[in-house]
N, C-alpha and C positions, 0 to 999 in steps of 0.2 A: 208242609206246603204241597199243594196238588200240582202235579206236572202233567202236561198233555203231550202226546206225540205230535210232531209237526205234520201238517197235511202233506201227504204224498201227491204225486202228479194226478193219479186217478181221483183222489179225494178232493183236490182242488177243482177238478172238472165237475164233480158231483155237487160241490158246494156252490160253484158258480151257477149251475143250472137250477138248484133247488134252495139255496140259502136265502136268508131273510132279505138281503139287499135286493135280490132279483124278485122275490115274492112281492115285496112292497111295491116295486115298479110294475109288476104284472097285474096286481090286483088293486092298485091305487087308482085315483081318478085319472081319466084320460086328459092329456095335455095337447091333443091334436089341435093345431092352430086353425082358426077360422080363415076363410078365404081372404078377409080383409087383412089379417095378421100376415098371411103369406105374401100378399102384395106389398105390405110394408117392409117385410124382410128383403124382398127383391129390390125395393127402392133403396134400402140402406146399403146394399152391396152393388148397386148399379154403377157407382162412380169409381174413381181411383182408390187404391188401397189406403191412401192417406186420409180419406174421408170415411172409412169404415169404422164401426164401433170398435173401441179399443179392446185388444185381446186381454183376457184375464190370466195373468201369470203370477206366480209366487216369487220368481226370481227374474228381475229385469236385466241383470247383468248378462250381456251377450245376446239378449233377445233381438232378433231381426224380423221385421215385418215380412209378410208373405210377398212373393213376387214370382213372376214367370222365370223359369230357369233359362239362362243364356247358353247357347251351344258353345262347346269348346272350339278353339281354333283347330281346323281340320288337320288330322295327323298325316304324316307322309304316306301317300297312297300305297307305295310298294311295301313299306314296313307293315302297314295295316293289313294288306293282302297276305303277307307272309304270316302275320300273327293269326289271322283267321284260319289259315291252313293248319298251322300248328295247333290251334285251339281245338280243332275237330279231328286231329290225328291221334289214334291210339298208340302210335309209335312212341309217344312220350311216356308211356307207362311201362313198368317193369315187365309185365306179361303181355304187353302190346294188345291189350283187350279193353282198354278204357281211355277215353280222351277227356280233356277239360270239359267238353260239352256233355259228357256223360252225367256229370253232377250239375253243370250249369247249362241246362237245356233251353235254347231260345223259345221253344214252344211252351215252356213252363215258367216264364218270367225270369229266365236265366238262373233258375234254381232247379230242384229235381222233383218237386211235388211230394216228397216224403218227409216224415218227421225228422229223420237224421240221415246223414250221408252213408252211402255204401261204397266201399273202396276195393282195394286189391284183395283178391281171393274171397270176395263177398264179405269181407270184414266190415263190421259196423262201427262208425264213429260215435261220438257222443253228442253232436250238435247238428242243428238244422243248417242246411246249405244256404248261405246268404245270397241274395240276388246280386247280379253284377250291373244292374241298370245304371246306377250312378257311381260305380266304383272309381271312375277316373276323377270324380269331383271331391272325393272324401279326404279327410285328414287321418282317419283310422280305418282299419280293415279287420274283418273277422268279428266274432262276438266279443273277444277280449282285447282287441286293439293290438294284437301282435303285429310286428312288421313296421319298419320305419318308412316304407314307401310301397306304392302299388307294385313296383318292380319286384321288391323282395317278397311281397305277398303272392305274386304270380308264380314265383319259382318254388315257394314252400310246398305246395301239394306234390311236386314231382318226387320229393324225397321223404314225404311223410309216410310212415309205415301203414297208416290207416287209409291212405289215399292211393297215390300212384306207385309208391313203394320202391322207387329206384334207390340203390345204395348211395349214390351221390350224383351231382349235376354232370360231372365229367362222363359218366356212363351214358347219360342222355345225349350229350354233345357228340360222343363217339358214334352212337347209333345213327344220329342224324347225318353226321359227317360221312358215313358210309354210303350215303345216297346221293347220286349225281344230281337228281332233281332238286334236292335241298341245297346243294352247293350253288346251283344256278339261282335259286330263289334268294339265298343270302347275298349273292353277288348283285342281284337286281336291287335289293333293299339297301345294301351297305357299300357297294362298290367293289367288294372282293368276297371270296367264298369263306373267309375265316369265320369259324364258329366260336362263340364265347357265351358265358352266362349272361353278360350284360346285353349282348345282341339278342339272345333268346328272350330275355325279359323285356327288352325294348320293343320287340315285335308284338309280344302279347299285350303290352300296355297300349301300343298304338291301335290294336284291334279293339280293346276295351273302351278306348276313348270315344268310339263311335257307336256305342250300344244304347246310349240314352235316347229316348224318343219324346216328342211333345205329347202332352196330355190334354184332355178337355179342360182341366182346371187351368193349365197354361193359357189356353185360348181365352178362357173367361177372364183371367187376370190381364190379358192384353186388350180387353174391351169387348169381346164377343160374348155378351151375357146370355145369349140363347143357349150356350153350351151346357148350362146347369138347369135342372128342373127345379120346381118349387121345393120338392122334398130335399133335393141335394143342397139347395141354398139354406134351408133350415138346418141341415147337417153341418154346413160350413159355419153357421152362426153358433151352433152348439159346440163344435170343435174349438172355436175361439173363445167361448165363454164358459157356460156351466159344466161342460164335459171336461174342461181343463186340459185338453190335449196339447194346446199351444205352450204348455210348460216345457215340453221337450221337443215338440215337432213344429218348427217354424222356419221362416226364410224360404228361399227357392228350393232348397233341398229337403225341407220338412224334417229336419233333424237338428239337434243342438250339438251333435258330434261329441257328446259327453257320455259318461258311464253312470248308470243308476242301478239301485237295488230295488227290485220289484217283489222280493220275497219268494223267488223261484230257484234258490240255490240248492234245494233238497239236502240241507245240512245233515250230515251223518247217515244219509241214506245211500243205497247202492248207486243211485244216479247223481250223487253229489257233484256239483260243478260250481267252483268258487269264482269263476269268471275272471275279471281283471286281476284279481289276486294272483292267479297262476302266472301272470306276466310280470307284475311289479314286485310281488312279495310283501306288499304293504297291507297290514291288517285292515286298514280302513277301506281297502278296495275289495274286500271279500264279499262275494255275492253280487257285484256290480257287472253289468253288461252294457255294451255299446248301444246307444239309441239308433236303431236303423232308420234310414230314410223311408218315408211312407209313399214316395213316388211309385206308382204302379202296384201298390200294395194288394190290390184286388187280384193280381195275377200270381202272387207269390206264396200262396198257402202251402203248408201250414205255418204257424207263427210261434214266435218266441225262440230263445236259443235252443230249446230242446224239441221244438215242433209240437208243443203241448196242445195248442188249439188248432183245430182243423179248419175253422172258419173265422171270418171277421166278427160274426155275431158272438162267438165264444170269447174273442178278445175283448169286445165291448162289455160283455157281462162280467168278465174278470175285473175290469176297471170299475164297473158299477159296484161290484162287491167291495172294492177298496184294495185291490192287489192281493198278493199271496201272504202267507204267514210262515214264520219260522218259530218252532217250539223246541224247547229242550225236553227230552224224554225223561230226564231225571236230573237230580241236583248236580251230579258229577259232570254231565254234559253242559249244564249251565255255567259251570266254572271254567270250561275250556276257553283258551285265549281268544279264539276266533268267534265264539258264539255271540258275544255282544255286538260285534260288527256285522255278522251275517244277519242278525235279527233286526238291525237298524234299517228299516225300510225308508226309501226316499221320503222326505218330509211332506212333499206335495201330493202324495198318493193318499186319497181319502175316498170313502164311499160316496157315490154319486146318486142324486135323485133324478134319474132319467126314466120317463115312462117308456112303455113298449114302443109307442109311436116315435118317440125321440130317439130311442136306440136304433130303430129302423132307419130314421133319417140320417143318423150319424154313419151307419153302415153304407147307405146309399152315397153319401158324400165321399167316403173312403174309396169307393169303387170308381169315383170320377177323377181321382188324383193319381 
């Protein structure tokens, strides 16, 4: 039996750019709609979502129609102000040289603009920094869903050896407690100067609850249909239909809050990351990663759990190709217990027949959401 090596990260990029799926789209007949077709699409999407063409999805269970995101109830102002101060203060790190905002930069979509995180002592993590735009709305956090709450997830970086590298939370609290200005700030937020892990987390959560912002697509969903161009409306239609994006990205948050295998686990390579399996230990979770929200996705490059794709164009070409692939390099690897699970790509990932113009329309829509 002939065995092939699994495509590595660089090979995936090369295949996405030059493989047959992309070539057929690039050299096939143009599908650029006529002006009449464009007007028809705008008419189709001019009314309420209930009258839109039905989304094409493989799994209806849990599917929620698109909708404008409703703002959260305003957090306590004093706690949010304390959380903002803490978020930007390098005092929270072991070497007092990096803050939460170092990796979650508001100017970079609350991410860091790099493929992977860089933490204490310039050490490199293994994953892309998730955006915090919709963190307060989520059910799961991080790429593997670690953490039972946003509060727990907010404290985790403080003691992670690859991030802020404190030995424990008590060390952080002691450092803050030695500052009179922080005693006063905690008194203003909580009524007394006592510091605790719960209060620290609560302030960070209160700050994150106010990070989400309205988008042009929110305005479009609320009835201002001038917010999207003809090309963006074409992209919206593709997103909901032949591009099959609505399989995982739907509802106001544009995510199913589930975990899926896209074929990017890098099985048995140096960069191997088994995703959800690292949290649950269940073989069926190997290679699965959390579906991120696509809100503000145009601001949060690069993409995927490893930051593999530098642009939305690259992400779209990846899906046009039909996702990634997992190969065993030899028969021994094929018999490894996790191989069958890691190689089991999500069943709704298929090659897509999208022309160059359609891919451009899809990217244009993504930049509007």
